[in-house]
N, C-alpha and C positions, 0 to 999 in steps of 0.2 A: 618429465624431461628436464634435464639440467642444462640451462643455457645461461652463459655469463653475459647478460645484456650490457652491463657496464663496460666490460672489456671490449665487446664488439663496437660499442659507440665510440669509446676512446680510440680504438684502432682506426676507425673511419675518419677521425679528425686529426690524427697525429701529424700529417704532412702539410696542413694548412698554415697560413700566416696566423700570427697570434691574434690579430684583430678579427679575422673571419672565424677562427675557432671560438674566440670569446663571445662574439655575437650569437653564434649558434648555440653554444652552451647555455648562455643566459636566456635566450629566447625559448628554449625547450626545458630549462630548469634541470639540466643533466648533472649538475654537481651539487647545488644547494637544495634542489627539489622545489624551487619556486620559479615560475616563468616570469620574465620581465617584459615590459612593453617596449615597443619601438621607441617611444618618446624618452623613456628613462635611459635606455642605452645610448640613444642619440645625444642626450644631454651630457653624458660622460665623455663622449668623443667630440662634442662640439659640432655635430652634423645634424641634418634633418632626419626625421623619422623615415622619410622616403629613401634616404641613402642607406639607412640600416636595413630597411626592407630589401633593397637591392643586393646588399652584401649577403644577407641571409639567402635570398633566392639564388644568387650565383653559386653560393656554397653548396646548396642542395643539388643543383644541376651537376656540379663537379663531382659530388659524392656518388650520385646515380651513375655517372659515366664510369667512375672508378670501380663501382661494384660490378658493372657489366664486363669491364675489362679484366679485372683481377679474379672474379668468380670465387671470392672467399667462401669456403664451405660453411664457416660459422655463421656468416650473414645469411646465406641461403637456408641454413638450418633454422634460424630464427624466423625467416619469412615463411618457411614451410610449416612450422609449428603454428604460427598465427593464422595462416590460411586454413590449416586443418581445423583449428578451433572455430573459425567462422563457417566453414563448410558444415560442421556438425551442428551449428546453431542456425541452420537454414540460410546461410550465405550472408548474414548480417548480424550486427550486435550493437546495442547502445554503447556509445563511446565510453562512458564512465564505467560500465560493467566490463567491457572488453579489456580496458586497461588494468582494471583491478584483478579480474579473475585469471587472465592469461599470465599474470606475473605474481599471483598471490599477494597483491598489494605492495610489492617491494620495488618494482622497477617500472612504475607507470609512466614516468617521463621518458625513459629510454625506449619503451615500446611505442609511445606516441611519436617519438623521433623516427624510429624505424618504419612505422606505417607511412610516413611521408616520403620514404626512399624507394618504394616499389610501386610500379604502375598496376600491380595486381590489386591494390587496395584503393578504394575511393571513399572519401569522406563526404557525408551529407550534413550540412549545417543545421542547427536548430531552427525550427519554424514555429508558427503559432500552434500547430497540432502535433508536432513530433520533436523529440529530443535529438541531438546530434548523434550520428551513428556511422559506422564503417561497414562497407560491403565489398564483396568480391565479384558481384554481378548485378547489372541493372535489372535482370530478371528477378533477382531476390527481392529487390525493392518493390517491384510490381506485385509479386506474390504477397509480400508483407502488407502492402497497401490494401489489397483485396481482403486479406484475412482480418485486418483491423476494422475495415468497414463492416464485414460480416459479423464480427464480434460485437461491435457497437450496436448493430441492429438486434442481435441476439439478446443482449442485456436490456435494451430498451423494451423489447417485447416481453421478456420474462420478469423484469422488474425485481430481480433478486440476484444476490451474489452466487457465484459458482466456483467449485474447485477447478484446478487446472485440468484434471482428468475429465471432469464434466464438460468443460469447454472444448477439450480435445475431441471427445466423443461426438459432440454435437457438430463441430466444424470439420471433423475428419482430418485433423492435422496433428502430426506427432507432437506430444507435449513439449519436448525440449525446443522444437522449432516454433511452436505457437508462443511459447514463453518469450523467445527473442523478439517476435513480432510485437507482442503486447507491450513489452518493456519500452519500446521506442514511442509508444502513443501517449499523448498527454491527456487523452480523454478516458483511458481505461487504466485502472490501478489495482494494486493488491492491498487488501486491508491487513490489519495487524493479526487477523486470524488465519491469514494465508489464502483467503478466498478472493476472487476477482470480481470487479464490478465497475460501474462508471465513477469517474473521479469525483463528481459532485455529490455522490450519495453519502449521507451521513455515516453509514456503517462502514464505508470504505475510507473516507477521509473526514472524520469528525472535526469540525472547527470550533464549535461552541460547546459549552459545558453540558447542556442537556443532551446533545448528540453523543458526547463522550460517555455520559451516564447510560444512555440507551445501549451503547456498545458493550458496556460492562455487564448489564443485565443479560444481553444476548450471549455473552461468553460464559457467564456463570450459570445461566439457565435455572435460576431459583430466586425466590424473594430475598431481598437484602435490606438491612437497616441503612438509612441514609449516610451514617458515618462510615459504614463499610464501603459504600459506593464511592465516597470521597477518597478513602484510602486506596481503593483499587484504581481510581483515575490517576492518582499520584500527584506529582509536582503541581503546585499552584491551585489545587482543588480545595477551596475552603469548605468546611463542613456545612456552614449555614448557607453558603451560596448554592451548594449542591441541593440542600433540602428545599430551598426556595424554587429551584428549577423543577424539582420533582412535583412540588405542589401545583405549579402552574401548567404543567404539560399533561395533556390528556392521555398520553401514551403510558403514563405511570399511574397505578392505582394503589392507594393506601390500604393495606390488608392487615395491618397490626399496629402496635405502638411504635411509630417511626419506621415501620417496615413497609416496603413498596414492592410491587410486582408489575409486570407488563400487562397492559390490556389485551395484547395479542395472545396472551396465554389463556384467555377466557375469563379473566377477572373483570368485575364490573364495579364502577364507583358507587359510593353510598355508605351510609352508616350500617351498623349491624342490624338495626331495626328494619332498614330498607332492604337489606339482604334477605332477612327472614320473610319479609312481606313478598319479595319477588319469588322466593322458593315456594311459598304457599300458593301464590297466584298461579304459578305454573303447574302445580299439582292438581290432578283431577279428584284427589281424595284428601281428607284431613291426614295430617302426619303426626306420628308420635314424637315425643321429646328426643329420643335417640336418633330417629330419622332426620330430624331438623338439625341436631348437633353435627351429624355426619356431613350433611350438605353444606352447612355453614363452614365447617372446617375445610371444605374444598375452595372456599372463597375468602376466608379470613383466618388470621392467626391470632385467636383470642381465647381467653379462658372460658371454661364451661359456665362459670357463674355469670360471666358477661352476657352470654347467650340467654341463660335462664332469666336473668334480670330483665332483659328486653322482652322476653316471652310473657312476662307478668304484666305487660302493658295491656290492660283490659279494654282500652279504647281502640286498640289496633287488632288484638288477637283474642280469639274465643276458644275456650277449651270445652269440648263436648263431653257427653256422659262416658265415653270410652277413654277419656283422658288424652285424646288427640286434639291437635290444634288446627285452626283454620282462620282465615281472615274474617274479622267481624262484618265487613261489608260484602263478603262473598255470598 
């Protein structure tokens, strides 16, 4: 829908005094795109911030009265479009997203101004648990609040991130509506992989280097050299710092020369000799060289000669008459 928000806002202000127009334009950033404080505007006019607030408030009241009296179709068209957008979003939307998406990022200040001119729209300010948002119904906020609480309990119980569809299916709420609800919550966030979870989860909001590294492994789903991990983390990720974090954190297992994998994938820490020992300890029968090589390859990325060299350790491994290996103390 093509709506000329700039023209609409300019038309609403055209008959005001220069001071009232200037105050409103500067307060909402309608011309330069930057909102100014009551204090800065008051300083220019040599009056208090309270006086500027009063001028702004009186101006808004007058504009609302003029809209109701003149019934300008372009203004009501804009109101209708915003209202439809909010309706399709479950009756509310995070302020930042509403302003950006409803104007494709071009007229955010103009839309913010228009939202203040209709009683159909109500703004909820930012709190400890929610971001600021706009709604067209108090019932929408009640529904959103219940959905957010249910989603928080769901993530707490499952202890894993979920796609929007998975969340939608579990909570029985349409994806586009659930997304609007979740977006206003400060406790639930979307990770870089598009999945949702609790804000304080490392995979959702990694703050330290080791958590960023863990997220890289999860995305790549394969063993990586520490230099690759640093490269994939990106800006400010020093190779040696990343390597040190991988060494210290038990979530990462060294599986080759500088190559790491996640313990969650079934990899166990230890030297090649310890890996072979564990393989033989878990086997009810002695194993051939090829069988050992195959099982070691599932745990380590090493050359065949490295495995054979470790197998030649006669203090740890015994080779029977059939050429198969077992632990000497078995």
